[in-house]
C-alpha positions as CSV (number, residue, x, y, z in Angstrom):
1,M,-32.2,-6.8,12.9
2,N,-31.3,-4.0,15.3
3,E,-28.1,-5.9,16.3
4,R,-27.2,-6.3,12.6
5,L,-27.7,-2.5,12.0
6,E,-25.5,-1.7,15.0
7,R,-22.7,-4.1,13.7
8,E,-22.9,-2.4,10.3
9,K,-22.5,1.0,11.9
10,Q,-19.5,-0.2,13.9
11,L,-17.9,-1.5,10.7
12,A,-18.6,1.7,8.9
13,R,-17.0,3.7,11.8
14,L,-13.9,1.5,11.7
15,G,-13.7,2.0,8.0
16,R,-13.7,5.7,8.5
17,V,-10.9,5.4,11.1
18,V,-8.8,3.4,8.6
19,S,-9.3,6.0,5.9
20,I,-8.3,8.8,8.2
21,V,-5.2,6.9,9.3
22,I,-4.2,6.3,5.7
23,A,-4.7,9.9,4.7
24,A,-3.0,11.3,7.8
25,T,-0.1,8.9,7.4
26,M,0.4,9.9,3.8
27,I,0.2,13.6,4.5
28,L,2.6,13.4,7.5
29,W,5.0,11.2,5.6
30,M,5.1,13.6,2.7
31,G,5.5,16.6,5.1
32,A,8.3,14.8,6.9
33,Q,10.1,14.1,3.6
34,W,9.8,17.7,2.5
35,L,10.9,19.1,5.9
36,G,13.8,16.6,6.2
37,G,15.0,17.7,2.8
38,R,14.7,21.4,3.7
39,M,16.5,21.0,7.0
40,G,19.2,18.7,5.6
41,L,18.4,15.9,8.1
42,P,20.7,12.8,7.9
43,D,19.4,9.8,6.0
44,E,18.8,7.9,9.3
45,Y,16.1,10.3,10.3
46,V,14.4,10.2,6.9
47,F,14.5,6.4,7.0
48,L,12.9,6.6,10.4
49,F,10.0,8.6,8.9
50,D,9.7,5.9,6.3
51,L,9.4,3.2,8.9
52,F,6.7,5.1,10.8
53,A,4.8,5.5,7.6
54,L,5.2,1.9,6.8
55,A,3.9,0.9,10.2
56,G,0.8,3.1,9.7
57,F,0.1,1.6,6.3
58,L,0.6,-2.0,7.6
59,W,-1.8,-1.3,10.4
60,A,-4.4,0.0,7.9
61,I,-3.9,-3.1,5.7
62,F,-4.4,-5.4,8.7
63,V,-7.5,-3.7,9.9
64,T,-8.9,-3.5,6.4
65,F,-8.5,-7.2,6.1
66,Q,-10.3,-7.7,9.4
67,L,-13.1,-5.4,8.2
68,W,-13.4,-7.4,5.0
69,R,-13.7,-10.7,6.9
70,K,-16.3,-9.3,9.4
71,R,-18.3,-7.9,6.5
72,R,-18.4,-11.3,4.8
73,E,-19.5,-12.9,8.1
74,L,-22.3,-10.3,8.4
75,E,-23.5,-11.0,4.9
76,K,-23.7,-14.7,5.6
77,D,-26.2,-14.1,8.5
């Protein structure tokens, strides 16, 4: 039972990390878009910010899927 509780804590911790990454990615992306517009950056740089944000969101989706699978395995036990 103690091992199960520890695994649940690890999953909860990872879920918090994912939520922080999602929130930080969104805030940084919005800030980069605003700053890029104010500074008149070329479209290539703005597109680069979009790609970084996309990478952050794809990582979050991948880890969330892993969390979902691990949670299902934990419920089976």
